[in-house]
C-alpha positions in Angstrom: 19.6 19.1 -10.7 19.2 16.6 -8.1 15.7 15.2 -7.4 14.4 15.3 -3.8 11.8 13.4 -2.5 10.1 13.4 1.0 8.9 10.1 2.5 5.4 10.4 3.7 5.1 6.6 4.8 7.5 4.0 5.3 7.0 0.4 6.5 8.3 -3.1 5.9 6.6 -6.3 5.3 6.8 -8.8 8.4 4.6 -11.6 7.4 2.7 -13.0 4.2 -0.6 -14.5 4.5 -1.2 -18.0 2.8 -4.1 -16.6 0.6 -2.5 -13.2 -0.8 -2.0 -14.9 -4.2 -5.7 -15.1 -4.4 -5.8 -11.3 -4.4 -2.9 -10.9 -7.0 -5.1 -12.4 -9.5 -7.3 -9.5 -9.3 -4.5 -7.0 -8.8 -4.8 -6.0 -5.3 -2.8 -6.4 -2.3 -4.1 -6.0 1.2 -1.8 -4.4 3.9 -2.5 -4.8 7.5 -0.8 -4.2 10.9 0.1 -6.9 13.2 -3.3 -6.5 14.9 -5.0 -7.8 11.9 -8.0 -10.0 12.9 -7.5 -13.8 12.5 -10.3 -13.9 9.8 -8.2 -11.6 7.4 -4.7 -12.3 8.2 -4.1 -15.1 5.8 -5.2 -12.5 3.1 -2.8 -9.8 4.2 0.6 -8.6 3.9 1.5 -7.9 7.5 3.3 -4.7 8.2 4.6 -2.4 10.9 2.2 0.3 11.8 4.0 3.6 11.2 3.0 7.2 11.4 2.2 9.0 8.0 3.8 12.6 7.8 1.4 14.2 5.3 -1.8 13.7 3.4 -1.5 10.8 0.8 -2.6 12.2 -2.4 -2.9 11.5 -6.1 0.3 11.8 -8.0 2.5 10.5 -5.2 4.5 7.3 -5.7 4.2 4.1 -3.8 7.3 1.8 -3.8 7.8 -1.9 -3.0 11.6 -2.0 -2.8 12.6 -0.5 -6.1 9.3 -1.2 -7.9 7.6 2.1 -8.3 3.9 3.1 -9.0 2.2 6.3 -9.3 -0.9 6.8 -7.1 -3.9 7.5 -9.2 -6.6 7.8 -6.7 -6.9 7.7 -2.9 -10.0 6.5 -0.9 -11.2 8.8 1.9 -10.7 6.2 4.7 -7.0 5.4 3.7 -5.3 8.0 5.8 -7.1 6.9 9.0 -6.9 3.3 8.5 -3.4 3.1 7.4 -2.1 5.3 10.2 -4.1 3.6 12.9 -4.3 -0.1 12.0 -1.6 -0.3 9.1 -4.6 -1.2 6.8 -5.2 -0.2 3.2 -5.8 -2.1 0.0 -3.6 -1.4 -3.1 -5.4 -1.8 -6.4 -2.9 -2.1 -9.3 -5.7 -1.0 -11.9 -4.8 2.7 -12.5 -8.5 3.7 -11.7 -8.8 7.4 -11.2 -11.9 7.4 -9.2 -11.6 5.7 -5.5 -14.7 3.3 -5.6 -13.6 1.7 -2.3 -12.7 4.1 0.6 -9.9 2.0 2.2 -8.1 1.4 -1.1 -5.2 3.3 -2.8 -5.2 3.1 -6.6 -1.9 3.0 -8.5 -0.8 2.8 -12.0 -1.6 -0.4 -13.9 1.8 -2.2 -14.2 3.0 -5.8 -13.3 2.1 -6.8 -9.7 5.2 -6.2 -7.6 7.4 -8.8 -6.0 6.5 -8.5 -2.5 8.4 -10.7 0.3 9.1 -10.6 3.9 11.4 -7.7 4.4 10.1 -5.7 1.4 10.1 -1.9 2.1 7.1 -0.1 1.3 7.3 3.6 0.9 5.0 6.5 -0.2 7.0 9.5 -1.3 6.3 12.9 -2.9 8.9 14.7 -5.1 
């Protein structure tokens, strides 16, 4: 049987802020669209702002190229901020309760390799 999946969100990394590695040490990645405020831009992975086709939910997967993580919790501001501003924080801690409203929590694994051109997708099977 062939696995079928549906892409809920898909974007690409356009630029990498000079200070993103500061957040890597705490297992977080901040995504922001090209309109990121100057004060935050150096801390962010700048992405294309793209539409979200469905509600982002626990159990979906997020991919950074071929590196895959299970979404364990979704803050209540993620849908709005990601769709409108391309902004969310991804926490690679596996937490199952969204303490921060703008954060997607994913399975605790090695931090992904993210470079200019990395494709980021949220998918559901």
